[in-house]
C-alpha positions as a printed Julia matrix, in Angstrom:
456×3 Matrix{Float64}:
  12.23  57.07  40.1
  10.86  53.49  40.57
  10.68  51.12  43.6
   9.49  47.63  42.86
  10.26  45.41  46.05
   8.14  41.96  46.11
   8.15  38.94  48.06
  10.82  40.4   51.34
  10.35  40.37  54.66
  10.58  44.07  56.01
  12.95  44.27  58.91
  11.92  47.61  61.03
  15.73  48.71  59.77
  15.43  47.85  56.12
  11.72  49.47  56.32
  13.55  53.17  57.39
  15.72  52.43  54.94
  13.37  52.62  52.04
  11.04  55.13  54.01
  13.91  57.75  52.92
  13.91  56.33  49.58
  10.12  56.69  48.99
  10.06  60.3   49.67
  11.05  60.89  46.3
   9.63  57.79  44.6
   6.7   57.94  41.4
   6.1   54.69  41.96
   6.21  52.45  44.84
   5.3   48.52  44.5
   5.67  46.52  47.89
   3.33  43.4   46.82
   3.88  40.03  49.39
   6.21  42.17  52.11
   3.75  41.01  54.88
   2.96  45.21  55.33
   0.11  45.67  58.17
  -1.59  48.73  59.42
   1.44  50.25  60.88
   3.02  50.35  58.13
   0.24  52.34  56.5
   0.7   55.25  58.54
   4.49  55.74  57.31
   3.07  55.45  53.96
   0.45  57.99  55.02
   2.98  60.13  55.21
   4.8   59.47  52.29
   1.58  60.25  50.02
   1.28  63.41  51.87
   4.33  64.69  51.46
   5.56  63.42  48.2
   3.64  64.86  45.48
   5.33  62.59  42.59
   3.92  59.69  43.61
   1.12  58.33  41.3
   0.99  54.78  41.84
   0.89  52.38  44.76
   0.78  49.06  45.26
   0.68  46.7   47.99
  -1.19  43.3   47.02
  -0.94  40.15  48.84
  -0.87  42.44  52.51
  -2.21  42.23  55.88
  -3.27  45.45  55.19
  -6.71  45.06  56.97
  -9.21  47.78  57.1
  -7.16  49.88  59.81
  -4.41  50.12  57.15
  -6.27  51.41  54.52
  -8.3   54.19  56.99
  -4.21  55.57  57.36
  -4.05  55.29  53.91
  -6.83  57.27  53.12
  -5.79  60.15  55.43
  -2.51  60.67  52.93
  -4.88  60.27  49.88
  -7.03  62.63  51.1
  -4.94  65.49  51.49
  -4.59  68.41  48.99
  -1.02  67.66  47.74
  -1.77  63.86  47.02
  -1.44  63.33  43.18
  -1.66  59.16  43.29
  -3.42  57.79  40.07
  -2.97  54.05  40.53
  -3.7   52.3   43.61
  -3.66  48.12  44.12
  -4.96  47.11  47.46
  -5.63  43.1   45.95
  -5.63  40.83  48.56
  -5.08  43.4   51.72
  -7.81  41.54  54.1
 -10.06  44.01  53.24
 -13.85  44.12  54.33
 -17.06  46.37  54.04
 -15.82  48.84  56.72
 -12.92  49.99  54.4
 -15.46  51.23  51.23
 -16.47  54.02  53.35
 -13.23  55.1   53.82
 -12.29  54.47  49.97
 -15.75  56.32  48.69
 -14.61  59.35  50.64
 -11.06  59.37  48.82
 -13.34  58.52  44.92
 -15.67  61.51  46.3
 -12.85  64.08  46.8
  -9.47  62.78  44.98
 -10.03  63.37  41.02
  -6.23  62.44  40.37
  -7.36  58.37  40.98
  -8.08  56.85  37.86
  -6.84  53.62  38.94
  -8.5   50.94  41.63
  -8.06  47.31  42.27
  -9.83  46.45  45.19
 -10.05  42.91  43.87
  -9.25  39.19  46.43
 -10.81  41.15  49.55
 -14.17  40.48  51.13
 -15.91  43.33  50.63
 -19.3   42.19  49.42
 -22.41  43.53  48.26
 -22.89  46.21  50.65
 -19.17  47.55  50.73
 -19.32  48.01  46.31
 -22.6   49.88  46.65
 -20.86  52.24  48.89
 -17.82  52.53  46.72
 -20.56  52.9   43.44
 -21.77  56.12  45.61
 -18.27  58.09  45.68
 -18.33  56.63  41.85
 -21.15  59.18  41.27
 -19.45  62.07  42.09
 -18.32  64.3   39.46
 -15.31  65.11  41.66
 -14.83  60.83  40.96
 -12.63  60.18  37.27
 -11.96  56.81  38.01
 -10.73  55.09  34.85
 -10.33  51.39  35.97
 -12.13  49.28  38.17
 -10.88  45.89  38.99
 -13.57  44.07  41.99
 -12.25  40.32  41.57
 -13.61  37.87  43.67
 -15.25  40.23  46.27
 -18.22  37.99  47.02
 -20.79  40.23  45.34
 -23.85  39.13  43.8
 -26.91  39.9   41.68
 -27.94  43.12  43.77
 -25.06  44.88  43.21
 -26.1   45.54  39.41
 -28.33  48.52  40.17
 -25.71  50.27  42.27
 -23.12  49.78  39.55
 -25.32  50.77  36.71
 -26.38  54.16  38.58
 -22.25  54.44  38.78
 -21.95  53.93  35.16
 -24.39  56.67  34.04
 -22.72  58.98  35.89
 -18.76  57.91  34.64
 -18.36  58.36  31.37
 -14.4   58.53  31.84
 -14.68  54.7   32.79
 -12.33  52.72  30.72
 -11.85  49.36  32.19
 -14.52  47.2   34.67
 -13.06  44.03  36.08
 -16.11  41.66  37.79
 -14.55  38.26  37.12
 -15.04  35.39  39.81
 -18.43  36.98  41.49
 -21.58  35.24  41.59
 -23.86  37.36  39.71
 -25.63  34.59  37.35
 -27.03  35.65  33.79
 -30.34  37.8   35.14
 -27.72  40.25  36.72
 -25.55  39.94  33.72
 -28.02  41.09  31.39
 -29.14  43.85  33.78
 -25.61  45.0   33.8
 -25.19  44.64  29.76
 -28.41  46.71  29.48
 -27.09  49.29  32.05
 -23.73  49.39  29.84
 -25.56  50.03  26.1
 -26.97  53.01  27.45
 -24.2   54.36  29.72
 -22.38  56.92  28.18
 -19.12  55.76  29.31
 -16.79  54.44  26.55
 -15.81  50.98  27.78
 -12.72  49.3   26.26
 -12.49  46.2   28.74
 -14.95  43.98  30.49
 -13.92  40.76  32.32
 -16.55  38.86  33.27
 -14.89  35.69  33.6
 -16.83  32.96  36.11
 -19.48  34.84  36.74
 -22.12  31.99  36.27
 -23.17  33.53  32.5
 -24.8   30.71  30.14
 -25.99  30.77  27.0
 -28.75  32.95  28.53
 -27.17  36.25  28.72
 -25.26  36.47  24.88
 -27.35  37.78  23.23
 -27.06  40.48  26.06
 -23.36  40.86  26.04
 -23.95  40.26  22.14
 -25.63  44.41  22.18
 -22.99  45.8   24.27
 -20.16  44.27  21.72
 -22.49  46.12  18.91
 -23.26  49.61  20.86
 -19.1   50.23  22.42
 -16.84  50.75  19.67
 -14.87  51.37  22.21
 -14.47  47.52  23.79
 -11.14  45.81  22.65
 -10.71  43.17  25.72
 -13.89  41.1   26.49
 -13.31  38.01  28.7
 -16.53  35.31  29.37
 -13.84  32.32  30.05
 -15.0   29.62  32.83
 -18.85  30.39  31.92
 -20.89  27.84  30.67
 -22.06  29.46  27.11
 -21.21  26.44  25.0
 -21.61  26.95  20.98
 -25.43  27.84  21.61
 -23.98  31.12  23.71
 -20.98  31.76  21.3
 -23.41  32.12  17.79
 -24.87  34.58  19.55
 -21.76  36.76  20.62
 -20.36  36.37  17.08
 -23.31  38.2   15.87
 -21.92  41.52  18.09
 -18.52  40.36  17.06
 -18.73  40.36  13.47
 -20.68  43.32  13.52
 -19.21  46.38  11.62
 -18.69  48.74  14.42
 -17.14  45.91  17.57
 -13.53  46.74  17.46
 -12.3   43.86  19.17
  -9.09  43.18  20.15
  -8.18  40.38  22.82
 -11.03  37.43  23.63
 -10.84  35.08  26.01
 -13.11  31.94  26.36
 -11.74  30.0   27.95
 -13.41  26.58  29.51
 -16.68  27.94  27.8
 -18.04  24.13  27.39
 -17.41  24.77  23.55
 -16.88  22.22  21.02
 -15.82  21.71  16.93
 -19.42  23.21  16.1
 -18.2   26.35  17.4
 -15.04  26.42  15.43
 -17.33  27.53  11.86
 -18.63  30.83  13.88
 -14.58  31.24  15.56
 -13.14  30.89  11.91
 -15.32  33.82  10.2
 -14.21  35.43  13.34
 -10.85  35.03  12.83
 -10.74  35.94   8.78
 -12.31  38.59   8.87
 -12.19  40.81  12.16
  -8.71  42.54  11.13
  -8.94  44.15  14.95
  -8.82  40.66  16.37
  -5.31  39.67  17.6
  -5.52  37.64  20.33
  -7.88  34.81  21.41
  -7.72  31.67  23.76
  -9.92  29.23  23.7
  -8.3   26.99  26.17
  -9.75  23.91  27.67
 -12.56  24.04  25.01
 -13.28  20.56  23.58
 -12.7   21.78  19.77
 -10.57  17.93  18.64
  -8.75  18.53  15.5
 -11.45  19.26  13.13
 -12.36  22.27  14.73
  -8.47  23.41  14.41
  -8.29  22.37  11.26
 -11.08  25.17  10.38
  -9.33  27.82  13.17
  -5.98  26.87  10.49
  -7.74  27.62   7.26
  -8.96  30.91   8.72
  -5.57  31.72  10.08
  -4.04  31.58   6.11
  -6.66  34.26   5.1
  -5.19  37.45   4.38
  -7.33  39.59   6.58
  -6.06  37.55   9.47
  -4.29  39.74  11.77
  -4.22  37.34  14.97
  -1.12  37.11  17.02
  -1.93  35.02  19.92
  -3.98  31.67  19.63
  -4.0   29.9   22.93
  -5.4   25.97  21.98
  -4.33  24.41  25.13
  -5.91  21.72  25.79
  -8.45  21.56  23.51
  -8.25  17.56  22.52
  -5.64  18.08  19.66
  -3.58  15.23  18.33
  -0.8   15.06  15.65
  -3.76  14.72  12.97
  -3.77  18.67  12.98
  -0.46  19.45  12.93
   0.11  19.7    9.3
  -3.01  22.19   9.23
  -1.0   24.3   12.0
   1.89  23.82   9.79
   0.72  25.49   7.01
  -0.72  28.15   9.09
   2.24  28.9   10.39
   3.82  29.3    7.38
   1.74  31.46   5.72
   0.5   33.99   8.41
   3.25  36.3    9.4
   1.16  38.22  11.72
   1.0   34.77  14.34
   3.48  35.37  17.36
   2.29  33.51  19.92
   1.24  29.97  20.3
   0.43  28.25  23.5
  -0.4   24.39  22.31
   0.22  22.9   25.07
  -2.1   19.85  26.73
  -2.68  18.0   23.54
  -1.46  14.98  22.82
   0.73  16.3   19.42
   3.59  13.81  19.95
   6.84  13.69  18.46
   5.26  12.96  14.75
   2.83  15.89  15.56
   5.81  18.45  16.35
   8.48  18.01  13.55
   5.07  18.68  11.22
   5.2   22.02  13.38
   8.49  22.61  12.91
   8.02  22.61   9.21
   6.19  25.67   8.98
   8.06  27.07  11.86
  10.92  27.28  10.03
   9.4   28.65   7.18
  10.33  32.27   6.23
   6.91  33.97   6.78
   6.95  32.33   9.9
   7.53  34.86  12.99
   6.81  32.8   16.43
   8.0   34.44  19.39
   6.57  32.39  21.67
   5.78  28.56  21.08
   4.46  26.55  23.86
   4.77  22.75  24.14
   4.31  21.52  27.56
   2.77  18.16  28.22
   2.69  17.77  24.36
   3.88  13.29  24.99
   6.94  14.35  23.41
  10.37  13.07  23.65
  14.1   13.43  22.68
  13.13  12.42  19.43
  11.67  15.65  18.53
  14.46  17.41  19.97
  16.67  17.22  16.85
  14.18  18.78  14.78
  13.33  21.29  17.56
  16.92  22.4   18.22
  17.27  23.04  14.48
  14.01  25.26  14.21
  15.86  27.0   17.92
  19.4   27.53  15.96
  17.23  28.93  12.56
  14.66  30.99  14.05
  15.66  33.66  15.29
  12.25  35.52  15.94
  11.67  32.55  18.27
  12.31  34.67  21.88
  10.53  31.7   24.53
  10.22  27.72  24.31
   7.98  25.81  26.9
   8.75  22.21  26.72
   7.5   21.29  30.14
   6.2   17.58  31.29
   7.08  15.94  28.37
   9.91  12.87  28.92
  12.83  14.44  27.25
  15.58  12.68  29.52
  19.03  13.61  29.0
  19.21  12.77  25.46
  16.61  15.57  24.43
  17.9   18.09  27.06
  21.44  17.45  25.41
  20.62  18.49  22.11
  18.02  21.63  23.09
  21.39  23.23  25.11
  23.22  22.65  21.7
  20.64  24.31  20.19
  21.01  27.48  23.28
  24.8   27.19  22.74
  24.81  28.45  19.05
  25.23  32.35  18.45
  21.94  32.11  15.99
  20.02  31.23  18.45
  17.74  34.16  20.1
  15.78  31.64  22.71
  15.62  33.93  25.94
  13.64  32.03  28.31
  13.55  28.09  27.88
  10.83  26.61  30.1
  11.14  23.27  31.86
   9.06  22.5   34.52
   8.9   18.89  35.73
  11.41  17.58  33.34
  13.92  14.63  34.69
  17.35  15.04  33.83
  20.38  13.3   35.43
  23.32  15.92  38.0
  25.33  15.97  34.5
  23.21  17.06  32.61
  22.02  20.15  35.51
  25.51  20.99  35.34
  25.66  21.57  31.35
  22.15  23.57  31.73
  24.2   25.63  34.79
  27.34  26.21  32.83
  25.29  26.79  29.97
  23.29  30.34  31.72
  26.74  30.97  33.03
  28.14  31.0   29.31
  24.59  33.08  27.94
  23.6   35.65  30.63
  20.2   36.51  28.74
  19.41  32.98  29.46
  16.97  32.03  31.44
  16.28  28.64  32.42
  13.34  28.07  34.38
  12.87  24.2   35.62
């Protein structure tokens, strides 16, 4: 049994009602419910008395250190079987880390700890690392984003990594680490016996200077499937170094996020080689990089390679125009694996989208999700889009936000949605102006087809 409630103010009567339900829940999720430390006292009792409870998610509540202390009393009881604990953005400080250290040291059932968006600081996380080093700790996932960590944390992290072969996921994004610390961390990861599957280092002050060390991790950890180094200024030279590790035969990367990394079209030669030859790679994000049409054309050439197994491509805000859309269309008509294309915030225009739709409607194309927000589209391309929507039954999600489609364009899209052959289930239309008459038509359409969700 699951209890999954979000964004609800808890009155005393409602809370009392839920406590009765929680006694038999396997999963409890109460994000954004205005909970405080007093609620944690009740939750501690639930943890103690409900041995079937394996997941507790309390993100975005003002629990504070006092609330965590209450929770940990329940977590430390022998009857506790909790496996996943989410405490993101709960107003915690380093004071909570001593209590959590006790849980890590004594509770082998706990495999996931998510404590990002809390001011734990380097001193606090060093205490957590002590708990990780206890032989009883079987932690597999540790999320420490936005925890105000500095370079000084790496020595303690490396010591924990050395003693924790169970660890599979480590997220340190949005902490001021810098190249020196990231190099040190990578040396530790290469030497550690852990089989890391996910490493997130977004916005960590990384430049090309530490990319050789990250590349070494990619070569040595064949378990690593998910790497995110977005929002770091690695540039084309850094990407070239990363690709040395990514192209290594032992690297089995599946998901690669390189958004806002100061890449240009010069990187697309390496990226194209990666897409066309690394058959494990299924998702790549290149959002907010200045790839331009020439870079996108190289990527499309790679997508047409039979070895490419890419399923998701994110190229939003990459300086693209209609000039690359013929190449994109060819890639869509050739690549049977691609299911998600985020190409919004590029100046494709009506002519560009008309070309895209040619590829979209090809029998080989299996696109499920297409994002075209803020692409300078007008009602002029909506007839073609409507035809694609009505004929391409695999297409279930379409984003047309921030385009001046007006009443004429929206009506054409609605006409397609009404057709039984249209399988679009989510249509996203943020910040588009239409009349009250069209608004009524949209609402009536949602009532007649409840499986369709129109987000505006």
